[in-house]
Phi, psi and omega in degrees: 000127182280131184246333188194150174232146180199188179234148178215156177258125179277128187292323187299324181233004179057033180261137176278127183235158175269143175230160177231140180252129183229154170277132183274155178237179181297344176291341181261016181304305183296323180295315178295315182300317179296318180295314179301316180299318181296315182291315181297319179298333182274357181283141177291321180233098185288346179292338183285350184230134177254101182294157173286137175283166177303321181294319179293320178299313180297321180296313180297314180293337179268036176075019175263019181169198178226132179232122179242151179229151177250130184239137169240115182051046178067013174258128181288123183239349180197152179215155173210145186227145167243146179230138177262101188288333178055221183274063181241145182295342179271003178301120183291348174299333177293319178296331180276352181077023179287152175294164179302319180299318180286329176300327180289349179258014181268138172236140179261131165279121182257217191293145175224118187229139177228133176303134181307330182290347183237012177287153182094002179257006181072020183295325180298316181289322178295317178298322180299314180297316183292316185289326178287327175293320178296320177300315181300320182285324188261335183220067187290352183279348178289142184234349183225133174242133183225161172195167174242144180220137175293138175300343179273347185265078185296319178302320180290323178296316179298323178301316181291320179295325177297333177274006179067030170276158180232154176274122181250349179195163172226123185220162172275125182226170172050053178084040173070034176256135182293136179217136170281140173258115179264149181214148172207130173283141183270346184254003180208165181258143176268137179243130183264134174281102186291349178271001186248011185299137168222164180230129182233133179298143186294340179273357178265069187299314183298319180296321177298315181296324178297316179294320179297323179294338180260012172107005178271155174227159176278131185234359181185170182220143178211150178247132176230179177296339182266001178131191179256132187240138173265119174282130182235150180201167174271156175263155175227169189286331182205176180294000000 
């Protein structure tokens, strides 16, 4: 099913090309798996990304989520996935302390991959807008969106902050690897208290957790000569 059309510049020849964004079906299982393998193999640090398993891919394609792909001349160049965790022990609603009823309203933002030849075109952000809009139209009962991101994966963190998600916790996940837990309510807007900003280096996990325990959330990321810093602030009820 076609969801969106746009233009992108291909790096290899600096040519502007047209692309189409579609929702994938179980017929694209092998195509998605092959694309994911190619992108993950090309990463300098594969620990920063948790690929989808075969079971997760099949589950999403079998109406357990939404998977979209971007095509240029029928070649897959980018993908993004949402997963409906339901009654699964990996449901991040448990990490948030949500009730069982609210856990059933949680959706996970999963993997987002772009071919290196097409990076720099804003495809990650465009896919985010399209897939969340599709979620709103097809599954309006979901109320919470969550995801995990490695503190080393700055592009993915920036992607989540652009969507106005916030970091609510940092935990060891997926075999004892540190991950930020991002969250955003789908039925209301979060407002940041701009007078409460502090900055904590991303390698200072305990200090971040102490601030989170006192009501702070992560709202941005920046790199300086002194390291990578998580901007933290308190939330408030309105502007």
